[in-house]
Phi, psi and omega in degrees: 000135182227158175199178179226136176255134170251126182242122177273116174271167175248021185112200186297141177131183187257130180246114178280141179221030183298316177302315178296320178291321180302318183297319180294317172302321181295310182300329179297327180069026179269124180285308182234129180182197181224127176264127174245130174241128182232121178276134189264041178215165184251004182232026174211170178211185184229139187223151159262130183208166178300135179243006180273327181238111184305335177303331177300311185290316179303313188290323178300315179298315179297320179303309184292326179291327174286321181295321185233091181284173176300153185296346175271010176279146181310319179295347185250019183300347180282347185287131178268320181285095185230356186305331184261012176110163183290352179258353183289303181295324176296326175300314184302317180296312177299316180297329181283340184268344185235163186291144171249000177213142170218155179244136181231121176298148171246128180226131180062029176083011184225149172294143186264054173289145170294170185302319183253017182264142175223161176260131183232142162272130180255100185279136182246353180268160180286325187274152172297150179217151167269119183249146176249132172234124170278141176238140179220138172248127175250132183259000000 
């Protein structure tokens, strides 16, 4: 079974879509299998991360913005790809450092996520975007 999730971001940061994925898994009716999620873009990524305390998402976003500043920052004067703005190449670097695909086991018809784990799209661009995540379940 396959589907595609469209996720509207609000700019940089993490957007949780665990509930949408859980509904897809339930609808699939697979007792035991493997869910694969793949983000179809080069300037965002996909993460499993804590969903209990929103400070975790804020801190992750802040960490990556400090680790990889905009391409117009003095420390990034080596960047050549700037045609799409000062946030584009840094977004590609962040996406290269974080997963664009994840696999989650399905047991008893449910994802085997931990108690505080959620599925997030991690937007690395400054502007809001509609992002596409392909999902596939193998039984």
